[in-house]
N, C-alpha and C positions, 0 to 999 in steps of 0.2 A: 698501320701499326708499327711501333718502334721497339726494337730489341737492343738493350744494351748488355753486353757480355763482359763481365769483369773477370780477368784472368790473372795469372802470375806474370807471365810474360808474352804469351801469344798476343799478336801475330809475329813476335820476334823468335828467332831460332834458338834461344838459350836453353830450353828444357823440352821434355818430352810431351808437353801439352799439345804440340803440333800434330802429334801421331793421331790424335782425335779430332781436334777441332778443325783441322785442315780437311777432314771428311765431312764434319757436321755443318760447317758453315755453308758450303753450296747448297745443302738441302734446306737450311733455315732461310736462305735468301729467296726461295720459292714462296714463303709464307709471310714474310714481313716487308714493309715498305723500306724500312731503314734498318740497317743493323750497324750498331757501334762496338768497336771492340775497345776496351779500357783495361790495359795492362798496368799492373802495379809496379813492375820492374822491367821496363822496355830495354832489353839487353841484346845484344848481337844484331844479326842482319834481319831486316824486315821482309817477311816472306811474302810471295805473290798471294793476291787475294781476289776473289770474285768481283767483278764490276758492281760498285755502288756501296761496298762495304767501306766504312769510315774507321779511323783510328784516332783515339785521343789519348796521346802519351803524356798530356798535361796532367793527368791524374797523379802521376807518381811525383810530380813536383810539390805536392802538398806535404809529402812525408819528410819534412826537415825536422831536426831535433827540436827547435824552438816551437814549432807548431804542434809537435806531438807532446811536449810538456803542457802547453795551453789546453790541447784537446783532452789530455788526461786530467787536468785539474777541473775542467768543467764537467767531466763525467763521473768523477770520484765519489761525489755525494748524493748521486741519484738513489732513490729509495731502492729500486731493484739491485743495484749494485751493492749497496750495504747489506741487504738481505742474503745476496749470494755469498758475499765475503764472510758473513757470519755462519752461514750453513756449512762452510767447509772449514772451519776453525777446528784444531790449530794448524792444519796442513796450508791454510791459505796464508799463514804468515812466513812460510818459507821463502827464501831468496828466489828460488825458481818460480814459484807461483807469483810473487810480486812482480818479477820481470815480465811474465806472461800476462798478468793483470794490465801492466802499463802498455804494452803493445797492442793488447786486445782493445782496451778502451780507447786509446789514442787512435788506433786505426779504424775503429768503428765511427768515432766522431768525426774523424777527417773525411771518411767515405760518405757519411750523411751529409756534410757540409758541401762536398763537392757535387753529389747527386742533386741536391736541392738548387744549388747554383746552376747547374746545367739545365735543369727543368725550367728555371726562370729565363736563362739565356736563350734556349732554344723556342720558347713560347709555345710550346705544345701542351696539349691537355694530358693531365695524369692517366686520364681513361685510355690513352692510346699506348701507354708505355708499360713494358715489362722490364725489371731489372733482374739479371740472371747471373749468379755468382758460380763460377765453374768449381769452385772449392767452397766447403762449408765453415767459413772463418769469420774472423772479426769484420770482414767487408760485407758479409750476409747480415751482420747485426745492424751495421750503419744504414744499409739500404732499407732494413726493417724499421729503424727509427724514423726514416724519411716518411713512412706511412702516416706518422703520429700527426704531420702537417698535410700529407696529401693521401688521405685514406683510399682514394680510388686507384693508387697504384698497386700493381700486382709484382711481387717479389718471389723468386724462386731460387733454388740452388740444387746443385749436385752434391753428393757426398761420395767419398771413395774409401780411403784408408786412414791415413793419419788425421784426416779431418772428421772422421766418424767414431772409430772405437776408442772409448775413452780408457778402458782397462789396459790398453796396450801402448797408448801414448799418454802425455800429460793432459789431464782433464781440461776441457776448454771452459772458460767463465760463461756465465749466464746462458747455459745451453737451453732450458726450458724456454726463457724469454726469447731468444732467437727463433726457436721453432715456432712460438706462438704468433710471431709476426710474418710468417711465411705463407704463401698461398700454396706451395707444392715444395717438398723435399724429396729428391730423386735419388735413391741409393743406386749404385752401379751393379748391385747383385741382389739375390732374393735374401741371401744371408744378411746383407746389409740392412734391408727393409725389415727383417724379422728382428734384428738387433735393436732397431729403433721402436718398434712395436712393443717389444719387452722392456725397454728402458724408459721410454716416454709414452706410455699407452694412451694418455690423455690427448694426444695429437694423432691418432691412428689415421684419421681421415685425410691427413696431409702427405702421407708417405706413398711413393710409387717407386716401383722398381723400373730403372730405365737404363737397360742394358747398353754398354758401349759396343763397338764393333770395328772391323776392318774391312777394307774393300777386297773384292774378289782378285786374287792373283793371277787368275786366268792360267793356271798351270798346276801340276802336282809334283811334289818332291819324290825322288826314287830312293829305296833302300840301297845299301852297299852290296856290291857283287863281287868284290875283290878280297873277301876274307877279313877285312878290317871293319870293326865295330865302332861306328861314329856316333859321338854324343855332341850335341849342341846346346849351349845356354846362352841367355842374352839378358843383360840387365847392367844397372850401374853397379860398380864394384864398392859395396858397402857391408857393414856388418850383418845387417838384417838378411842379405842374400846368402850368406854363409857359404860363400864360394870355396873357402878353405875346407869346409866340411865335404863339398862335392869332389874337390880334388883327392881328399883322403879316401872317399869311397871308390872313386875310379882307380886309385893306386892299389886299393885293396883287392879290387876285382882282377887287375892285371896280375898281381902277385899270386892269386888264387888259381889263375889260369894262364900260365906262362907261354903257352903256345898261341894264345889269342892275341892280336894285336888290337890296341885301343887308341882312338884319336879324339881329342876333346877339343872343340873349338869355342872359346867364349867371346861373345860380342858385347862390348860395353866398355865405357871409360871410367875413370876415377883416379885418385891418387895413388891407390894401391896396385895399379895395374903392373908395374914393373915388379912389386913384391910378389904378387900372385904368380907371375910367371916364373920367377926364381924359385918359389915354394914348390910349384909342380915340377920343376926341374930336379929339384933335390928329392921329392917323394915319389916321381913315377919311376918304375923299373924299366929295363930296356924295351920292352914290348908295349909301353905307353908313350904317348907324345901330347903335348898341350900346345895351343896356338891362342894368341890373345891379340887380335888386330884392332881393338879398341872401339870406340863408337862407330857406328855405320849408320847411314840413312835407311829408311825403310825400303826405298827402292833397291838399295844395294843388297840389304838383308834379304829380301824376297828373292831377288835375282841368284843370290847364292843358294838359296833353298831349292830353287828350280834347276840350278845347273849342276848342283854337286849333291852326291848321296848324303842322307842323314837318317839314322837309324832310330834315334829318340831325342826328344827335346827334355832337358831336365831343369827342374826348379825345386831348389830345397830351402826356400825362404822360411824364416821363422814367422813371418806374418805376410799378408798379402791382401790386396783388394781383389780386383779381376785383372790379372796381368796382361798388358797388350802383347807382350813377348809370346805368351802362350796361344792369344788369339791368332797372331801372326803365324805361329807354327801349325796350328790346326787347319788354318785357311789353305795351307799348302799340303794338307793330309799327312802330316807328321804326327806319330803318337807321342804320348807325353808321360813322363814320370815325375811325380810332384809330391811334395808334403801336403798332408792333409790339414791345411790352415786356410782361414779366410775364404775368398772366392775360388781358390783352387779346387774345393770340393764340389764346385758347380760345374766348372769348366773341364775337370779331368774325371771322367766316369768309366765305368766299366767298357763301354763301347768304345772308348778312345784312349785309354791309357791306364796307368797303374798308380795308385796312391801310396805312399809311404807314410809312416807315423808322422806325428807333429815334430818330434824330435828323434830323428833317425841316427843310428851309429854309422860310422863308416861301413861296418860289415853289412848292415842292412841295406845300405845303398849298393854295395858290391854285389850282394846276393841278388837283388833286383835286377841290376845290369846284366847279370849273367842269365837269370830267368829269361829276360828279354831276347838275350842273345841267342839262347838255346830254343826258343819258341817262335820261329820265323813265321810260321802260318798265323799264329795268333797275333803277331805283330802286324802282319799284312790286313788282317780283318780290322784292326784298330786304326790303321791308316785310313781305311775307308769310313771307319766310324768318326775319325777327326774331321774329315771334310763335312760328313752328314751333320755333326754337331755345330760346325761353323755356320752352315747355311741355315740351320734350325734357330740359332740363339745368337750369333755374333757377326751377322751380316751387316755392315755398316749401313747400306742404303735402306735395309729394312727398318732397323732400330732407330737411326736418326730421323727418318721419316715419321716413325710413330711418336717420337719425342716431340718433333715439331707440332704435330697435331695435338698433343697434350698441352702444350704451350698456348696454342690458339684456344683451346677450351677454357683454360684458366683465365686468359685475358677477357673472354666473353662473359665471364660470371658477373 
Protein backbone atom coordinates (compact mmCIF):
# COMPACT_ATOMS: atom_id res chain seq x y z
CA UNK A 1 0.00 0.00 0.00
CA UNK A 2 1.12 3.51 -0.85
CA UNK A 3 0.44 6.63 1.22
CA UNK A 4 0.92 10.11 -0.27
CA UNK A 5 0.98 12.84 2.39
CA UNK A 6 0.37 16.39 1.18
CA UNK A 7 1.81 19.03 3.53
CA UNK A 8 2.53 22.75 3.56
CA UNK A 9 6.31 22.45 3.99
CA UNK A 10 7.26 19.18 5.73
CA UNK A 11 9.80 17.50 5.46
CA UNK A 12 11.44 20.91 5.28
CA UNK A 13 11.94 22.80 8.53
CA UNK A 14 10.13 26.04 7.63
CA UNK A 15 7.07 25.61 9.90
CA UNK A 16 5.80 23.72 12.92
CA UNK A 17 4.37 20.78 10.94
CA UNK A 18 7.55 18.92 11.83
CA UNK A 19 6.48 18.89 15.50
CA UNK A 20 3.84 16.30 14.66
CA UNK A 21 4.78 14.70 11.37
CA UNK A 22 8.31 13.89 12.53
CA UNK A 23 6.68 11.65 15.17
CA UNK A 24 3.90 10.32 12.94
CA UNK A 25 5.95 9.27 9.91
CA UNK A 26 8.06 6.58 11.68
CA UNK A 27 4.84 4.92 12.84
CA UNK A 28 3.16 5.10 9.42
CA UNK A 29 6.25 3.44 7.91
CA UNK A 30 5.32 0.28 9.80
CA UNK A 31 2.01 0.05 7.95
CA UNK A 32 2.69 1.19 4.37
CA UNK A 33 5.02 -0.16 1.72
CA UNK A 34 5.73 3.33 0.40
CA UNK A 35 5.27 6.77 1.93
CA UNK A 36 5.64 9.78 -0.33
CA UNK A 37 5.74 13.30 1.13
CA UNK A 38 4.41 16.03 -1.16
CA UNK A 39 5.14 19.53 0.20
CA UNK A 40 3.41 22.51 -1.40
CA UNK A 41 6.17 24.91 -0.28
CA UNK A 42 9.52 23.11 0.07
CA UNK A 43 11.38 25.83 2.00
CA UNK A 44 14.28 25.58 4.41
CA UNK A 45 16.47 22.60 5.25
CA UNK A 46 15.41 19.05 4.42
CA UNK A 47 14.91 17.16 7.68
CA UNK A 48 16.09 13.59 8.34
CA UNK A 49 13.56 10.96 7.30
CA UNK A 50 13.14 7.24 8.02
CA UNK A 51 14.55 4.90 5.43
CA UNK A 52 12.29 4.44 2.43
CA UNK A 53 10.31 7.68 2.79
CA UNK A 54 10.27 9.59 -0.52
CA UNK A 55 9.88 13.32 -1.19
CA UNK A 56 8.29 14.90 -4.28
CA UNK A 57 9.18 18.62 -4.26
CA UNK A 58 8.11 18.90 -7.90
CA UNK A 59 4.49 19.39 -6.79
CA UNK A 60 5.28 23.00 -5.86
CA UNK A 61 6.53 23.77 -9.35
CA UNK A 62 3.01 23.51 -10.73
CA UNK A 63 1.96 26.63 -8.82
CA UNK A 64 3.07 29.28 -11.30
CA UNK A 65 0.78 32.24 -12.00
CA UNK A 66 0.14 31.24 -15.60
CA UNK A 67 -0.85 27.71 -14.57
CA UNK A 68 -3.00 29.04 -11.75
CA UNK A 69 -4.89 31.29 -14.16
CA UNK A 70 -5.51 28.42 -16.59
CA UNK A 71 -6.53 26.07 -13.76
CA UNK A 72 -8.92 28.68 -12.36
CA UNK A 73 -10.49 29.26 -15.76
CA UNK A 74 -11.01 25.51 -16.27
CA UNK A 75 -12.85 25.23 -12.94
CA UNK A 76 -14.85 28.45 -12.78
CA UNK A 77 -17.92 27.23 -14.66
CA UNK A 78 -18.31 23.83 -13.03
CA UNK A 79 -21.90 23.33 -11.90
CA UNK A 80 -20.92 22.84 -8.25
CA UNK A 81 -18.79 25.99 -8.31
CA UNK A 82 -21.64 28.09 -9.71
CA UNK A 83 -24.05 26.73 -7.08
CA UNK A 84 -21.59 27.43 -4.28
CA UNK A 85 -20.98 30.96 -5.56
CA UNK A 86 -24.71 31.69 -5.76
CA UNK A 87 -25.40 30.26 -2.32
CA UNK A 88 -23.09 32.81 -0.72
CA UNK A 89 -24.25 35.93 -2.58
CA UNK A 90 -23.66 38.84 -2.04
CA UNK A 91 -20.69 37.96 0.21
CA UNK A 92 -19.15 35.89 -2.58
CA UNK A 93 -18.70 39.08 -4.64
CA UNK A 94 -16.31 40.66 -2.14
CA UNK A 95 -12.67 41.11 -3.16
CA UNK A 96 -11.47 38.86 -0.33
CA UNK A 97 -13.84 36.07 -1.35
CA UNK A 98 -12.94 36.34 -5.04
CA UNK A 99 -9.25 36.06 -4.14
CA UNK A 100 -9.93 33.04 -1.99
CA UNK A 101 -11.99 31.45 -4.76
CA UNK A 102 -9.15 32.01 -7.24
CA UNK A 103 -6.52 30.36 -5.04
CA UNK A 104 -8.88 27.59 -3.97
CA UNK A 105 -10.02 26.56 -7.44
CA UNK A 106 -6.61 26.92 -9.06
CA UNK A 107 -4.92 25.03 -6.24
CA UNK A 108 -7.51 22.25 -6.32
CA UNK A 109 -7.27 21.82 -10.07
CA UNK A 110 -3.45 21.80 -10.06
CA UNK A 111 -3.42 19.25 -7.24
CA UNK A 112 -5.85 17.06 -9.19
CA UNK A 113 -3.69 17.21 -12.32
CA UNK A 114 -0.49 16.45 -10.42
CA UNK A 115 -2.06 13.51 -8.57
CA UNK A 116 -3.50 11.95 -11.73
CA UNK A 117 -0.17 12.45 -13.52
CA UNK A 118 1.63 10.76 -10.61
CA UNK A 119 -0.76 7.80 -10.67
CA UNK A 120 -0.12 7.21 -14.36
CA UNK A 121 3.63 7.79 -14.04
CA UNK A 122 3.92 5.42 -11.08
CA UNK A 123 1.91 2.73 -12.85
CA UNK A 124 0.31 1.59 -9.61
CA UNK A 125 -3.27 0.57 -9.06
CA UNK A 126 -5.54 3.21 -7.47
CA UNK A 127 -6.71 0.42 -5.16
CA UNK A 128 -3.27 0.52 -3.50
CA UNK A 129 -3.23 4.28 -2.85
CA UNK A 130 -4.37 6.65 -0.11
CA UNK A 131 -4.06 10.40 -0.58
CA UNK A 132 -3.76 12.12 2.80
CA UNK A 133 -3.80 15.91 3.20
CA UNK A 134 -2.47 17.17 6.50
CA UNK A 135 -4.67 20.29 6.21
CA UNK A 136 -8.28 20.42 5.03
CA UNK A 137 -7.72 22.88 2.18
CA UNK A 138 -7.98 23.21 -1.60
CA UNK A 139 -5.48 20.37 -2.00
CA UNK A 140 -8.05 18.08 -0.38
CA UNK A 141 -10.64 19.18 -2.93
CA UNK A 142 -8.21 18.45 -5.78
CA UNK A 143 -7.49 14.95 -4.54
CA UNK A 144 -11.22 14.42 -4.16
CA UNK A 145 -11.78 15.44 -7.78
CA UNK A 146 -9.25 12.79 -8.77
CA UNK A 147 -11.73 10.17 -7.55
CA UNK A 148 -14.05 11.14 -10.39
CA UNK A 149 -11.54 9.48 -12.74
CA UNK A 150 -10.23 6.87 -10.27
CA UNK A 151 -13.12 5.96 -7.95
CA UNK A 152 -11.07 3.28 -6.17
CA UNK A 153 -8.76 5.88 -4.66
CA UNK A 154 -9.09 6.58 -0.96
CA UNK A 155 -8.73 10.20 0.18
CA UNK A 156 -8.53 11.42 3.79
CA UNK A 157 -7.66 14.66 5.53
CA UNK A 158 -6.87 15.99 8.95
CA UNK A 159 -8.52 19.23 10.14
CA UNK A 160 -7.08 21.52 12.80
CA UNK A 161 -8.07 25.18 13.32
CA UNK A 162 -7.92 27.70 10.47
CA UNK A 163 -8.84 24.90 8.04
CA UNK A 164 -11.86 23.89 10.12
CA UNK A 165 -13.75 26.65 11.97
CA UNK A 166 -15.53 28.75 9.37
CA UNK A 167 -16.98 31.26 11.83
CA UNK A 168 -13.54 32.21 13.10
CA UNK A 169 -11.79 32.31 9.73
CA UNK A 170 -12.86 33.16 6.20
CA UNK A 171 -15.30 30.51 4.91
CA UNK A 172 -13.81 27.91 2.59
CA UNK A 173 -15.45 27.44 -0.83
CA UNK A 174 -17.12 24.14 -1.74
CA UNK A 175 -17.03 22.76 1.80
CA UNK A 176 -19.85 20.18 1.48
CA UNK A 177 -18.49 19.07 -1.89
CA UNK A 178 -15.02 18.57 -0.42
CA UNK A 179 -16.35 16.46 2.44
CA UNK A 180 -18.56 14.38 0.14
CA UNK A 181 -15.48 13.19 -1.78
CA UNK A 182 -13.54 12.17 1.31
CA UNK A 183 -13.34 8.70 2.85
CA UNK A 184 -12.41 10.11 6.24
CA UNK A 185 -12.08 13.55 7.84
CA UNK A 186 -10.01 13.51 11.04
CA UNK A 187 -10.46 16.45 13.42
CA UNK A 188 -7.68 16.85 15.97
CA UNK A 189 -10.11 17.33 18.88
CA UNK A 190 -13.50 16.12 20.03
CA UNK A 191 -14.71 19.70 19.75
CA UNK A 192 -13.64 19.75 16.11
CA UNK A 193 -15.55 16.55 15.41
CA UNK A 194 -18.64 17.93 17.15
CA UNK A 195 -18.36 21.11 15.08
CA UNK A 196 -18.36 19.09 11.85
CA UNK A 197 -21.27 16.94 13.01
CA UNK A 198 -23.36 20.04 13.70
CA UNK A 199 -22.25 22.01 10.64
CA UNK A 200 -22.53 19.21 8.06
CA UNK A 201 -24.56 16.41 9.70
CA UNK A 202 -25.17 14.69 6.34
CA UNK A 203 -21.58 13.38 6.44
CA UNK A 204 -21.46 12.21 10.06
CA UNK A 205 -20.11 8.79 9.15
CA UNK A 206 -16.96 10.38 7.68
CA UNK A 207 -15.85 12.21 10.86
CA UNK A 208 -13.33 10.74 13.28
CA UNK A 209 -11.41 12.34 16.13
CA UNK A 210 -7.70 11.69 15.67
CA UNK A 211 -5.79 13.32 18.50
CA UNK A 212 -2.27 14.50 17.87
CA UNK A 213 0.45 13.89 20.43
CA UNK A 214 4.01 14.43 21.57
CA UNK A 215 6.63 11.87 22.63
CA UNK A 216 7.55 11.00 26.18
CA UNK A 217 10.14 13.56 27.41
CA UNK A 218 11.41 10.97 29.91
CA UNK A 219 11.50 13.44 32.72
CA UNK A 220 9.42 15.83 34.82
CA UNK A 221 9.67 19.57 35.30
CA UNK A 222 10.06 21.00 38.81
CA UNK A 223 8.31 23.97 40.44
CA UNK A 224 10.29 26.96 41.62
CA UNK A 225 11.84 26.75 45.08
CA UNK A 226 13.56 30.15 45.31
CA UNK A 227 10.56 32.43 45.80
CA UNK A 228 10.25 33.41 42.11
CA UNK A 229 6.98 32.59 40.31
CA UNK A 230 7.82 31.45 36.78
CA UNK A 231 5.42 31.57 33.85
CA UNK A 232 6.26 30.06 30.47
CA UNK A 233 4.46 30.48 27.16
CA UNK A 234 5.30 29.20 23.70
CA UNK A 235 3.84 30.28 20.35
CA UNK A 236 4.44 32.35 17.28
CA UNK A 237 4.11 36.03 18.11
CA UNK A 238 0.93 37.10 16.36
CA UNK A 239 -2.35 38.83 17.33
CA UNK A 240 -4.31 35.59 17.84
CA UNK A 241 -1.97 34.59 20.68
CA UNK A 242 -2.70 37.86 22.56
CA UNK A 243 0.74 38.01 24.14
CA UNK A 244 0.29 41.68 24.91
CA UNK A 245 -2.72 40.72 27.02
CA UNK A 246 -0.69 38.07 28.84
CA UNK A 247 2.02 40.67 29.43
CA UNK A 248 -0.59 43.04 30.89
CA UNK A 249 -1.88 40.28 33.16
CA UNK A 250 1.56 39.45 34.51
CA UNK A 251 2.27 43.15 35.04
CA UNK A 252 -1.02 43.53 36.93
CA UNK A 253 -0.17 40.54 39.16
CA UNK A 254 3.26 42.02 39.93
CA UNK A 255 1.72 45.38 40.83
CA UNK A 256 -0.85 43.74 43.10
CA UNK A 257 1.87 41.87 44.97
CA UNK A 258 5.02 43.94 45.00
CA UNK A 259 6.92 41.58 47.31
CA UNK A 260 6.53 38.61 44.94
CA UNK A 261 9.01 38.18 42.07
CA UNK A 262 7.67 37.13 38.67
CA UNK A 263 9.57 35.80 35.67
CA UNK A 264 8.01 35.28 32.23
CA UNK A 265 9.79 33.31 29.51
CA UNK A 266 8.18 33.30 26.08
CA UNK A 267 9.50 30.90 23.44
CA UNK A 268 8.56 31.72 19.87
CA UNK A 269 9.51 33.89 16.94
CA UNK A 270 7.81 36.52 14.87
CA UNK A 271 8.36 39.98 13.51
CA UNK A 272 6.98 41.53 16.70
CA UNK A 273 9.39 39.81 19.09
CA UNK A 274 11.46 42.93 19.71
CA UNK A 275 8.32 45.03 20.12
CA UNK A 276 6.92 42.56 22.65
CA UNK A 277 10.17 42.63 24.61
CA UNK A 278 10.10 46.43 24.69
CA UNK A 279 6.43 46.42 25.70
CA UNK A 280 7.17 44.09 28.63
CA UNK A 281 10.06 46.30 29.74
CA UNK A 282 7.73 49.30 29.80
CA UNK A 283 4.81 47.55 31.50
CA UNK A 284 6.60 45.43 34.11
CA UNK A 285 7.27 46.85 37.58
CA UNK A 286 10.66 46.13 39.22
CA UNK A 287 9.53 42.75 40.63
CA UNK A 288 8.80 41.27 37.17
CA UNK A 289 11.07 40.40 34.27
CA UNK A 290 10.51 38.98 30.79
CA UNK A 291 12.74 36.91 28.52
CA UNK A 292 12.11 36.35 24.80
CA UNK A 293 14.64 33.86 23.40
CA UNK A 294 12.79 33.34 20.11
CA UNK A 295 12.06 30.07 18.34
CA UNK A 296 13.50 26.93 19.93
CA UNK A 297 13.50 23.37 18.66
CA UNK A 298 11.39 20.86 20.53
CA UNK A 299 14.54 19.23 21.89
CA UNK A 300 15.75 22.54 23.32
CA UNK A 301 12.33 23.40 24.71
CA UNK A 302 11.90 20.07 26.47
CA UNK A 303 15.43 20.28 27.85
CA UNK A 304 14.58 23.71 29.26
CA UNK A 305 11.45 22.33 30.95
CA UNK A 306 13.37 19.46 32.50
CA UNK A 307 16.38 21.51 33.64
CA UNK A 308 14.65 24.71 34.83
CA UNK A 309 11.78 25.35 37.23
CA UNK A 310 8.42 26.21 35.65
CA UNK A 311 5.34 26.98 37.77
CA UNK A 312 2.66 27.38 35.09
CA UNK A 313 2.33 27.31 31.32
CA UNK A 314 0.12 30.13 29.99
CA UNK A 315 -1.99 30.32 26.84
CA UNK A 316 -4.39 33.26 26.35
CA UNK A 317 -5.15 32.79 22.63
CA UNK A 318 -8.38 34.06 21.15
CA UNK A 319 -8.76 30.78 19.24
CA UNK A 320 -6.95 27.43 19.24
CA UNK A 321 -7.02 23.97 17.77
CA UNK A 322 -5.23 21.64 20.16
CA UNK A 323 -1.94 23.45 20.79
CA UNK A 324 1.23 21.40 20.57
CA UNK A 325 2.81 23.79 23.06
CA UNK A 326 0.32 22.71 25.72
CA UNK A 327 0.88 19.03 24.88
CA UNK A 328 4.61 19.53 25.37
CA UNK A 329 4.07 21.29 28.67
CA UNK A 330 1.76 18.65 30.14
CA UNK A 331 4.05 15.84 28.97
CA UNK A 332 6.61 17.37 31.35
CA UNK A 333 4.09 17.63 34.18
CA UNK A 334 3.58 21.40 33.97
CA UNK A 335 0.12 22.71 34.94
CA UNK A 336 -1.63 25.04 32.48
CA UNK A 337 -3.59 28.27 32.63
CA UNK A 338 -5.50 28.89 29.39
CA UNK A 339 -8.45 30.65 27.85
CA UNK A 340 -11.58 28.53 27.34
CA UNK A 341 -11.40 28.49 23.54
CA UNK A 342 -11.20 25.69 20.95
CA UNK A 343 -9.25 22.61 21.96
CA UNK A 344 -7.99 24.31 25.14
CA UNK A 345 -11.09 23.14 26.98
CA UNK A 346 -10.17 19.53 26.23
CA UNK A 347 -6.50 19.67 27.11
CA UNK A 348 -6.86 21.96 30.15
CA UNK A 349 -9.09 20.32 32.73
CA UNK A 350 -9.67 20.50 36.46
CA UNK A 351 -7.08 17.79 37.03
CA UNK A 352 -4.26 19.66 35.29
CA UNK A 353 -4.97 23.36 35.14
CA UNK A 354 -7.17 26.42 35.28
CA UNK A 355 -9.41 27.87 32.58
CA UNK A 356 -9.85 31.58 32.09
CA UNK A 357 -12.84 33.08 30.30
CA UNK A 358 -12.70 33.35 26.50
CA UNK A 359 -11.84 37.05 26.69
CA UNK A 360 -10.13 37.64 30.03
CA UNK A 361 -9.11 41.05 31.30
CA UNK A 362 -5.58 41.65 32.61
CA UNK A 363 -7.04 41.62 36.12
CA UNK A 364 -8.60 38.18 35.57
CA UNK A 365 -5.26 36.84 34.40
CA UNK A 366 -3.49 38.51 37.33
CA UNK A 367 -5.92 37.10 39.89
CA UNK A 368 -5.52 33.59 38.43
CA UNK A 369 -1.73 33.83 38.54
CA UNK A 370 -1.85 34.96 42.16
CA UNK A 371 -4.27 32.14 43.01
CA UNK A 372 -1.86 29.59 41.51
CA UNK A 373 1.03 31.20 43.35
CA UNK A 374 -0.86 30.99 46.67
CA UNK A 375 -2.11 27.41 46.27
CA UNK A 376 1.10 25.44 45.87
CA UNK A 377 -0.37 22.14 47.09
CA UNK A 378 -3.15 22.34 44.51
CA UNK A 379 -0.58 23.17 41.86
CA UNK A 380 1.46 20.09 42.79
CA UNK A 381 -1.61 17.89 42.32
CA UNK A 382 -2.24 19.47 38.94
CA UNK A 383 1.36 18.79 37.94
CA UNK A 384 0.67 15.09 38.43
CA UNK A 385 -2.63 15.53 36.58
CA UNK A 386 -0.87 17.05 33.59
CA UNK A 387 1.37 14.05 33.20
CA UNK A 388 -1.60 11.68 33.57
CA UNK A 389 -3.62 13.54 30.93
CA UNK A 390 -0.71 13.42 28.49
CA UNK A 391 -0.46 9.65 28.94
CA UNK A 392 -4.24 9.19 28.55
CA UNK A 393 -4.84 11.41 25.51
CA UNK A 394 -1.72 12.97 23.96
CA UNK A 395 0.89 10.23 23.90
CA UNK A 396 2.28 10.36 20.34
CA UNK A 397 3.08 6.66 20.10
CA UNK A 398 -0.45 5.63 21.05
CA UNK A 399 -2.30 8.26 19.00
CA UNK A 400 -0.35 7.87 15.78
CA UNK A 401 -0.54 4.09 15.99
CA UNK A 402 -4.32 4.35 16.27
CA UNK A 403 -4.44 6.76 13.32
CA UNK A 404 -2.33 4.44 11.15
CA UNK A 405 -4.68 1.55 11.88
CA UNK A 406 -7.67 3.70 10.86
CA UNK A 407 -6.01 4.51 7.55
CA UNK A 408 -5.51 0.80 6.88
CA UNK A 409 -9.18 0.14 7.64
CA UNK A 410 -10.22 2.85 5.17
CA UNK A 411 -7.96 1.48 2.42
CA UNK A 412 -9.42 -2.02 2.85
CA UNK A 413 -13.01 -0.88 2.33
